[in-house]
Every structure is written in structure tokens, then in C-alpha cells.
C-alpha positions in Angstrom: 91.5 72.8 95.9 92.2 75.3 99.0 89.6 77.8 100.9 88.9 79.8 97.5 88.4 76.6 95.5 91.8 77.5 93.6 93.8 74.6 92.4 97.5 74.8 92.6 97.7 77.9 94.6 99.9 76.7 97.7 102.6 74.5 94.8 102.9 77.6 92.9 103.6 80.2 95.5 106.4 77.6 96.8 107.7 77.6 93.5 108.1 81.1 93.4 109.5 81.1 96.9 112.0 78.3 96.2 113.1 80.5 92.8 113.2 83.8 94.8 115.6 82.5 97.8 117.9 81.2 94.7 117.3 84.6 93.7 118.7 86.1 96.7 115.8 89.0 96.7 113.0 90.0 98.5 113.0 90.6 102.8 111.2 89.4 105.9 107.7 89.9 107.4 106.9 93.1 109.0 107.1 94.4 112.5 103.8 93.7 115.2 100.5 95.3 114.9 98.9 96.8 118.7 97.2 93.7 120.1 94.1 94.2 118.8 93.9 93.2 115.3 91.5 91.6 113.5 93.3 89.8 110.5 89.8 90.6 107.7 92.0 89.2 104.3 94.8 88.2 102.4 95.6 89.5 99.1 99.5 87.9 96.9 99.6 89.6 93.9 102.9 89.7 91.3 102.0 93.6 90.2 104.4 96.2 88.2 106.1 98.6 90.1 104.3 101.8 88.3 106.3 104.1 90.5 105.9 106.7 93.5 103.5 109.5 92.9 102.6 112.6 95.5 99.0 112.2 96.9 97.8 116.0 98.0 95.7 116.9 101.1 91.7 117.3 99.4 90.6 119.5 102.6 88.6 116.6 104.3 88.5 117.9 107.6 89.5 121.0 109.8 92.9 120.8 110.5 93.2 120.0 106.5 95.9 121.7 104.4 98.4 122.2 107.1 98.1 120.5 110.1 96.8 117.2 109.1 98.8 115.3 107.5 97.3 113.4 104.9 99.1 114.3 102.4 101.5 111.3 101.3 103.4 109.7 98.6 101.6 106.3 97.0 103.7 103.6 95.5 102.0 102.0 92.6 101.3 98.9 91.2 99.4 97.4 88.4 98.5 94.1 89.3 99.3 91.1 86.9 98.3 88.3 88.8 97.0 86.9 91.6 98.9 83.9 94.1 96.7 83.7 96.9 93.3 85.5 98.4 91.4 84.5 100.9 89.7 86.4 103.1 88.5 85.5 106.5 84.3 86.9 106.5 82.0 89.3 105.8 84.4 92.0 105.8 87.9 93.0 104.0 88.9 93.1 101.2 88.1 91.6 98.1 90.3 89.6 95.8 93.0 92.0 93.9 92.6 91.5 89.7 95.4 91.4 86.5 94.6 94.8 85.7 94.2 96.7 88.4 96.3 98.4 91.0 97.0 99.0 94.6 99.0 101.7 96.5 101.4 101.2 99.5 101.8 104.7 101.4 106.0 105.3 101.6 105.2 108.5 103.7 103.8 107.4 106.3 104.4 104.8 109.2 102.1 101.7 108.8 101.2 99.6 111.9 102.7 96.2 111.3 104.5 96.9 108.7 108.6 96.7 108.5 110.2 100.0 107.9 112.0 97.9 105.6 108.9 97.7 102.5 110.0 101.2 102.7 112.7 101.0 101.7 113.0 98.2 99.3 110.3 99.9 97.4 113.1 103.1 97.3 115.2 100.5 95.3 112.2 99.4 92.6 113.4 100.6 89.0 109.2 101.2 87.4 108.7 98.2 85.7 110.2 95.9 87.5 108.4 93.2 89.0 107.8 92.0 92.9 106.0 89.6 94.8 103.7 91.4 97.4 101.6 90.2 100.1 98.8 92.9 101.6 96.9 92.6 104.3 93.7 93.9 105.8 93.0 94.1 108.9 90.6 96.2 111.8 92.4 97.9 114.9 91.5 99.0 117.7 94.0 101.1 119.6 93.0 102.9 122.8 89.2 104.0 121.2 90.0 104.3 118.4 89.0 102.5 115.4 90.3 101.7 111.7 91.6 100.0 109.0 94.9 99.2 108.4 97.1 97.6 105.0 100.7 97.3 105.7 102.8 94.8 103.3 103.3 91.9 104.7 105.6 91.1 103.0 107.4 91.6 98.9 110.2 90.6 96.8 111.4 90.6 93.2 110.5 88.2 91.0 111.0 86.7 87.7 107.1 86.4 86.3 
């Protein structure tokens, strides 16, 4: 039994990795984060790709809408199964559960996320299944502190 109280999750993930390697699918880990980055939580899920959608600016600052860079394009994924979840402490994302959706920004650069993630997602067709690992970090960069949620691994799956 692991820290999350689940039995056999690591074995499921290893088996999936072997199958995926045999299929030749997937990409490697992402680029480095800023020096001061605290990992708060991680979720590895099997999800169905639902396509990309434009999200307009929500007009929340004085720079909106023409100088803010808030509008983006999000890739939508519907969670089918959570393979691994770990929350390091009091703060951090909750476990993604079947039926929930998770989103990946494919328009802006995300710290800690390899540019290949966006290229990989651009090749997906709606309905395709992927295994995706999303980490939740709290980053300090100069005087700014903010959360980032990079996709650190994504690969096609048959599950």
C-alpha cells in the first residue's frame, strides 16, 4: 500500500509504461522550472481528449482586454481513471476523479512544460485516450509567487 492508500497503482503504471513503449507512443519529461518551485501535488490520469477551445479574456484587470494576454486556447481532457495521486501537504490540487475535466494551455508557455507537449496535443484527435501527468507547483520568481501546473508527461494509451 502506498502513501495514498491505494494498492497496486505503481504496478498498473509500470504495466502501462511497458505497453506504451511497445506502441512507441509518448514523449519525455518537461523542461526545468524556476529554482524556487515547491511541488504541492501530482495527478496521473487516463483521460479522453475532447479538443481545443478558445477562452476569451474575462476583463479582470485594467489591461483587459487588449493588453492583458489573458485570452488563451485550452485543450480539454475528460478524466476516465486516476492512476496516481499525491498531495505533499495542506495545499495542492485535489485528486482528479472520473468525469472531471482538466485543461492544458496550448497557447502560452507554461514553466516546467516542454514545448513538445503542445506539439503532441496538436496531433491528437477528439476521442483519443492519453495518460497525462500534471504537477501542481508553487513558484517564486523574483517578487512574484504563483501556481503553475505543467504537463510533465503525456502519451497515448489503449486503456
